[in-house]
VOGU-3710 file (C-alpha; in Angstrom, 3 decimals, decimal comma):
1> mndlsiaare> -22,191/-35,604/-10,067  -24,348/-35,636/-13,220  -26,032/-32,306/-12,304  -22,641/-30,716/-11,485  -21,005/-31,900/-14,731  -24,016/-30,629/-16,848  -23,790/-27,365/-15,010  -20,103/-27,161/-15,614  -20,512/-27,812/-19,224  -23,074/-25,152/-19,644
11> lalaeglrqd> -20,861/-22,676/-17,861  -17,846/-23,651/-19,991  -20,165/-23,257/-23,091  -21,230/-19,854/-21,869  -17,552/-18,747/-21,502  -16,788/-20,072/-24,987  -14,558/-23,000/-23,771  -14,296/-26,123/-25,839  -16,325/-28,873/-24,138  -13,502/-31,531/-24,325
21> kwtwgavgil> -10,466/-29,339/-23,744  -10,041/-26,381/-21,518  -7,114/-24,262/-22,417  -7,485/-20,473/-21,606  -10,031/-21,018/-19,066  -11,648/-23,568/-16,857  -14,582/-24,281/-14,458  -13,864/-24,869/-10,958  -15,921/-25,821/-8,021  -15,871/-24,698/-4,348
31> pnaerkvsae> -17,725/-27,186/-2,036  -19,169/-25,670/1,127  -17,073/-26,987/4,121  -20,116/-26,561/6,410  -22,283/-28,829/4,334  -22,021/-32,462/3,757  -20,648/-32,570/0,135  -19,843/-36,042/-0,659  -16,238/-36,989/-1,063  -17,226/-39,278/-4,049
41> mveqwtryfa> -18,598/-36,177/-5,697  -15,559/-34,142/-5,252  -13,475/-37,141/-6,464  -15,598/-37,504/-9,563  -15,197/-33,736/-10,211  -11,393/-33,996/-9,740  -11,328/-36,974/-12,307  -13,546/-34,944/-14,688  -11,427/-31,836/-14,429  -8,178/-33,771/-14,872
51> evgqacrlfd> -9,712/-34,926/-18,397  -10,878/-31,643/-19,593  -8,335/-29,386/-17,816  -5,304/-31,209/-18,861  -3,948/-28,526/-21,190  -5,186/-25,594/-19,230  -2,853/-22,741/-18,935  -4,520/-21,069/-15,762  -2,075/-22,938/-13,527  0,787/-20,801/-14,664
61> aharneeavv> -1,211/-17,786/-15,741  -1,182/-15,517/-12,727  0,844/-12,743/-11,310  4,229/-13,569/-9,674  2,960/-12,975/-6,193  -0,078/-15,320/-6,140  -1,192/-18,789/-6,917  -3,731/-19,856/-9,519  -7,414/-19,313/-8,386  -8,194/-22,891/-9,481
71> grdgllrltw> -5,962/-25,883/-8,594  -5,048/-28,906/-10,577  -7,651/-30,656/-8,903  -10,459/-28,407/-10,127  -11,117/-26,825/-6,836  -11,319/-23,144/-6,393  -9,012/-21,538/-3,979  -11,414/-18,945/-2,620  -12,951/-18,374/0,708  -16,771/-19,201/0,956
81> plsrgsgdpl> -18,771/-16,145/-0,079  -21,284/-14,062/2,034  -24,808/-13,342/1,083  -25,381/-9,839/-0,342  -28,261/-9,115/1,927  -27,513/-10,687/5,347  -23,886/-11,021/5,245  -24,309/-14,668/6,345  -22,454/-17,443/4,384  -24,061/-18,166/1,184
91> dadvilaapt> -26,573/-20,896/1,257  -25,396/-23,299/-1,224  -23,737/-26,695/-1,296  -21,307/-25,980/-4,189  -20,148/-22,923/-6,289  -19,149/-23,174/-9,719  -16,881/-20,393/-11,290  -15,071/-19,984/-14,587  -11,750/-18,228/-14,241  -10,050/-17,294/-17,361
101> eptlrngrya> -6,410/-16,713/-18,361  -5,494/-13,153/-17,529  -3,647/-10,672/-19,634  -0,374/-10,034/-17,622  2,042/-7,163/-18,357  5,566/-8,027/-17,137  4,118/-10,542/-14,627  1,460/-8,148/-13,254  -2,086/-7,297/-13,735  -2,954/-4,077/-15,578
111> farevatayv> -3,410/-1,059/-13,409  -6,757/0,376/-13,022  -5,886/3,241/-15,381  -4,743/0,937/-18,013  -8,113/-1,273/-17,711  -10,244/1,924/-17,807  -8,214/3,413/-20,810  -8,914/0,075/-22,733  -12,769/0,238/-22,058  -12,850/3,893/-23,179
121> radraeyfvr> -10,707/3,365/-26,241  -13,053/0,518/-27,287  -16,109/2,607/-26,321  -17,533/-0,208/-24,526  -18,606/0,136/-20,863  -21,311/-2,458/-21,004  -19,081/-5,500/-19,984  -17,844/-3,637/-16,949  -21,428/-2,315/-16,196  -22,944/-5,587/-16,360
131> nilsgirtfh> -20,354/-7,089/-13,849  -20,878/-4,358/-11,342  -24,683/-4,514/-11,542  -24,539/-8,366/-11,308  -22,454/-8,161/-8,160  -19,086/-9,481/-9,752  -16,411/-7,317/-8,390  -12,644/-6,901/-8,156  -11,061/-4,672/-5,564  -9,960/-2,266/-8,396
141> draiwkymtl> -13,506/-1,564/-9,611  -13,875/1,853/-7,920  -10,529/2,962/-9,247  -11,321/1,691/-12,754  -14,714/3,507/-12,760  -13,121/6,711/-11,526  -10,696/6,636/-14,509  -13,459/5,573/-16,913  -15,637/8,561/-15,879  -12,668/10,933/-16,003
151> lredwekeya> -12,038/9,929/-19,604  -15,774/9,777/-20,489  -17,642/12,146/-18,411  -20,885/11,207/-20,124  -20,618/7,565/-18,788  -21,151/8,866/-15,194  -24,612/10,102/-15,917  -25,378/7,354/-18,475  -24,522/4,538/-15,993  -25,283/6,300/-12,687
161> evghalqerc> -26,380/3,044/-11,209  -22,737/1,861/-11,425  -21,575/4,722/-9,303  -24,305/3,994/-6,791  -23,475/0,245/-6,706  -19,675/1,145/-6,121  -20,380/3,310/-3,183  -20,740/0,150/-1,142  -17,505/-1,574/-0,017  -16,572/-3,906/-2,781
171> crarvcwrgk> -16,408/-7,208/-0,957  -18,463/-6,670/2,227  -21,009/-9,181/0,996  -19,650/-10,490/-2,285  -16,988/-12,710/-3,626  -14,199/-10,802/-5,164  -11,517/-12,312/-7,269  -8,217/-13,008/-5,518  -10,175/-12,761/-2,240  -9,174/-9,162/-1,572
181> sggdgphd> -11,538/-6,836/0,180  -12,497/-3,314/0,176  -10,768/-0,096/-1,072  -9,574/0,775/-4,525  -6,461/-1,285/-4,382  -2,732/-0,224/-4,595  -2,946/0,704/-8,151  -5,340/3,633/-8,424
//
């Protein structure tokens, strides 16, 4: 558990979360059900999460039609991811992720066009680009990129590698937020 708590603290720090009290985000774990991850380790994690996640708003900060991506026990509610190359289950015992409090509009997530417009207004494509090139995807990314490049045609050439990366199906071999797969989503 010590290595896990150290990794969780480092991830929380990288996200800008306070070390002693997580409020707008958290670190959750996903043990591999196919591996022998000790029940004791999971119990220790749950106790640790109960301490630092007590004031966390993630449990209520989600769209009306879904549940929080991390439970009050600190366990991620995701399916086990597949390897990018082979499509086989990822070879790991435990995955850590840092979900953060989303910005909701009337109980819903922003539409792809709204997200794209925000990136263009801020003149900052870098965050989106880094996520795509790192394999961090949502099922709206192709639609977001389409709108971004409609509003800023120069970005299509400047960030050509993003267009190439998005030609693959979003979730064929990656973990996507909310566990959805493929397509541009319902809000293109």
